[in-house]
N, C-alpha and C positions, 0 to 999 in steps of 0.2 A: 527238891523241887520245888522252887517258889510258888507258896499259896497263889489261887488263881484270883482274879479279880471279880469283886459281885458291887458293880457299879452303878451310883446315882447317874441314868441315864440324863445328858442334858433337857432332853425336851418333858420331860417331868415337868419342868420349872420354866417353861416358856415367857413366866412375868419376871421371872432376874436376868440381873447384867450378868455377862459374862463369870467377872470374878464375884458375883455373890455366890456364885454354883457350888465351889470348895469350900465355902464358908456354909453354907446352907445344907451340905453334904455331910463336915465333920460336924454340925449341932447335929443333926439330924443319928449319927452314930456310922456314918459309911464311913470308911478310908477311901475309898476310890470313884472319880465320877468322872461324866465325860465331859464335851465341852464346846458351845455354839462360836465360830470363828465366822462372823460373819461382813467383810470388809464393808458391805453397802452400808450394815445398820449401826450392829452394836458395839464394831471391832473398831474403833477408831483409834487416835496418835496412843494414847494415853493406858487401850487396852493389853498390850503386854506385859509393861510394867506392872499394872496394878494387879493382875492375872499371876503372874510369877509373885508377887506380896503374899497374895493368898494361899497360894500354894506351900510357899514356905513358913507363914503363920499356921496353915490347917495339916499340917503332913500330909494332905492328902496326894494322891498318885493320880495322872489320869490315863483311861484306857482309851478315849478318843478324840479328835478335832471332827468336827462334821459342820459342814458338810461341806463338798469340795463340787462344783457339778461341774461336770464336761457339756464341750461348747464352743463353740465361735473358733471357728477355726484347725488343725493338724498340730499350734503347737500347747507348752502352756502359758500361759496369762500370768500378767502379773499378779490378779487376784490369787490366782490358782496358788502362784510362790507362796504367797503371802501366809497363805493358808498352810501349806510343808512348813514352811518358815519358824511360825506360832506352833505347829506342833513338834517340831524337834527340839525348839527351845523352850518348851512345858514338858518335856521326857514324855507324850505321849505314844504309848504303843503302838498305836494305831490310827489312823487317814479314812475317812469314812466319803466312801465317792458313789455318788449318781449319774448316769449317765440324761443328760436332756437332749443328744448330739442327733442334729440329722443324718448326719456321713457317716457310717459305719467304722470305716477305712479312718478317717478324720479320729475317730473316736481313739482308736485302737494307738495313732503315732499321737496324742495327747497321752494317754496315759501311761504309756511307754515312755516317754519321756521326764511322767509324774516319780515312776518309778528309780528310775539313773539318775534325777536330781539328788534321792535320799538314801540312791545306796543300802546298803546295809538298816542304819538306823531307824527305820522304822517302815510298819508293813503300810501301803498301800490297798485299802479290802472295797471293790465294786459290792454295794448295795442292788440285790435286782429288783422287783418288785412292779405291779401290775402296771402305778404311774410312770415306769423308767421304759424308756427304751432296750433294757434288758430286763424281760420277763417273769427270768423261770433261773431257774439252779440250773439246767442243759444249758440253755444258753448263757448264761454268767460262767460253766465251765469252757464254753468254746471261747469267751471270748479273751479270760483269762490264761489260756492255753495258747490263745496268738499272741496276744502281747507280749508272753515270754520269756518276763524278768522273776529274780527271783524277792524281791520286794513285794511283787507283782501277789493278792491275794482277795479270796470271798467271805462274803459281812453275811450270815443265816438270819433271816427276821424272822421268827417262827410263825405271826402273823399273813409276813408277806409269802411264806414257802407254804402255806396252807392257801393262799388268794390261787397261787401258779399251779395248785394240785400237784404238787411234789413233796414225795416221802422225806425222810428227814435220811440225812445220807450217815453215811459212817464220819463221826469228826476227827476219826485218827488221821486223816490228809492234811499233811500239810498249806492244803489249799487254805485252811481254816483259819484263823488266830484267832477270835470272838464270834462271840453269838450276841444278837437281840432278844432277849428271853418276855416274854410277857403273856399273857389271856386273853381270851376274844371271844366275841360269840361267833357262830359258825354262816349266820346272816352273812357276813362281810364277804363268803367266800364267794356268794353272787354280782357282788361290787362293783360297778370299773366309774371310772373317767371322777368327777365331782364327789361321789356317791363313798365310793373309796375312799377319796382322801380323807374328806370329813370321818371316815369306821377310825380311819390310823391314826391320827390325831385328834382324837374326841373320843374315841369307844372302845379303847383297852382295858383291863384292867388285872388286879394283881394274879402272881399264879395262882392258880384251884380256883379260882374266883367264875372262871368261863367256861366256856367247852372246844379249846382246844385239847389237843392229844396229849393226856395225862402220859403215856410214856416216852413223846418229847422230850415234856420238859423234865422229865426221871431220866432221860438221858445227855438234855445239856447240863443238867448238873450234877451229872455222874462223870463228865467229859475231860473236865482238869482244864478246860478254856475256861481263858476269862469271859463274864458276862456282861453286860450293860441291859440293865433292868430299864426297858424300855416301855412303862406305864405310864402314856397319854393318854389322859383321861377329864372328858370334861363334867365328869360324876364326881370325881376325886379334886379337879380344880375350886368349884364350888361347893362342895364340905365343908372342904378346910383348904383356904384362899391363902392363909398365912403359909408360904412354901416349904418352910421348915416344919411344919407340922402336916402337912400331905408328905415329904421326903419318911416321916419318922412313920409314915402308915404304910409307902410303902414298904421299906426296909423290913418293919414288922411283921406286913402280909405276904412277904416276900422273903423265907428262909429258905437258905439253899438246902439246908436240911433236913426239910420236912421233905422231900424229894428224893432222897439215899439210897 
C-alpha cells in the first residue's frame, strides 16, 4: 500500500502564488501539498505551466486542488471545469468542493456533472461546514448519496466537524478520501457567520496545541488516509512572515508519529 500523503495545505501559505506553494513545501521538508486554483485571482494563463514546472523541479505531489464552489445553475461552469482540468493535469488526488448554492437540486445536478467529467481519475470531495450550505456530516452523507457517483466523496475537516457537533465517523468508508487535520479552540464551536469564518482562516493551530479531541487526531493519523494539514493561523503568519519558515514550523510541530 502506498504511503499516505502528509501534506501542507495551500491555506497555510495564503501569501504565496500557486506555483510557489510546491517550492515552499519542498524547502520545508514536505513531500506533498495542496494547491490554490482560483480563476478569478492568481490562476492566470501561465499558472498551469508555472505550477507544472514547480512540481517537476521539486517532486512534490498534490493532495488536492481547491476550492471549487457550487453555484450558478445546474450545470458545471467554465470556471469549475478549469479547476477540474488543472487538478487532472497536475496529478492531484482530490478536488475540494464547497456549496454556496441556494438551490439544493441544482447543486446535486452540478456536482453530479463534475463527477461524470472526471470519471475515475480524481475524487470530487464535498467539504461541509457552518459557512456552507451543507453544514453537517449527516447532510454531507445525504448529499453524496443523492449524487450517487463513484468519484463523489466527503472531506472531513476536524474543525468543521467539531463546529457541527458531529462525532468522528469510522474512516474506513469509501466516502472518505482524505482529511483536513488541525487543532483549534473549543470556543469556535459556539461561533457563527463571520466570526466562525475568521476563526477558521486565522485561528487554527498545530496538532496537539489546541483543544481538539486528541482521540480524533490520533484516529486520523492511524487511519491511513491522506492528510492535509490545514493549519491556517494568523499567529503563525505574524510570527513567521516568511512562508518557508512557517511551513517548517508546521512540519516540525505536526508530526504524524506523535499521534500513533
